[in-house]
C-alpha positions in Angstrom: 106.2 156.9 4.1 108.0 153.9 2.5 110.9 152.8 4.7 112.9 151.9 1.6 112.6 155.4 0.2 115.8 157.3 -0.4 116.3 161.1 -0.7 118.7 163.5 -2.2 119.8 166.8 -0.9 119.3 169.9 -3.0 122.7 171.1 -4.2 121.8 174.7 -3.9 121.1 174.5 -0.2 123.8 176.0 2.0 124.7 173.8 5.0 126.5 175.3 8.0 127.4 173.3 11.1 127.2 174.9 14.5 128.3 173.7 17.9 125.1 171.8 18.8 123.5 171.4 15.4 123.4 173.0 11.9 121.6 175.4 9.7 120.1 174.9 6.2 119.6 177.9 4.0 117.9 178.1 0.6 119.2 181.2 -1.2 116.4 181.1 -3.8 113.5 181.2 -1.2 115.2 182.5 1.9 114.1 179.5 3.9 116.2 179.0 6.9 116.1 175.8 9.1 117.9 175.2 12.3 118.5 171.5 13.1 119.5 170.0 16.5 122.0 167.2 16.7 119.6 164.5 15.7 118.3 166.6 12.8 121.8 167.3 11.6 122.6 163.5 11.7 119.4 162.7 9.8 120.1 165.3 7.1 123.6 164.1 6.6 122.4 160.5 6.1 120.0 161.6 3.3 122.7 161.2 0.7 121.1 159.3 -2.2 122.3 155.9 -0.8 120.6 155.6 2.6 117.0 154.4 3.0 114.7 155.8 5.6 114.8 152.6 7.6 118.6 152.7 7.7 118.5 156.3 9.0 116.2 155.1 11.8 118.6 152.3 12.7 121.6 154.5 12.8 119.8 157.1 14.9 118.7 154.4 17.3 122.4 153.5 17.7 123.3 157.2 18.4 120.4 157.6 20.8 119.8 154.2 22.4 117.7 155.6 25.2 115.1 156.7 22.7 112.6 154.1 21.6 112.4 153.0 17.9 108.8 154.1 17.6 109.6 157.6 18.7 112.7 157.9 16.5 110.7 156.6 13.5 107.9 159.1 14.1 110.3 162.0 14.5 112.3 161.0 11.4 109.2 160.8 9.2 108.0 164.2 10.4 111.5 165.7 9.9 111.9 164.3 6.4 108.4 165.5 5.4 109.3 169.0 6.7 112.6 169.0 4.8 110.9 167.9 1.6 108.1 170.4 1.9 110.7 173.2 2.3 112.7 172.1 -0.7 115.8 171.0 1.2 115.6 167.4 -0.1 113.6 165.5 -2.7 112.8 161.8 -3.0 114.7 159.7 -5.5 112.7 157.8 -8.0 112.9 154.0 -7.8 115.7 152.5 -9.8 118.1 155.5 -9.3 
């Protein structure tokens, strides 16, 4: 995954915060995803403006005891899962 890639959230997705995380729900497909705190923070940063590398840097600030390599791996897996389930989509270059 390109670390300068940016993503946009699908507007039809319902987002609901919970005490320790959040849920995503796609009313068209019925897909439901629970996210823990780090997942919630990652999802909220995917806002058309933030590159993957910036997301990783911000999470490292939130979770300084976790190594960069581990955060990078987890973010890439999480973004891929969100994309495969239609919760986000990549922005084309130049947007």
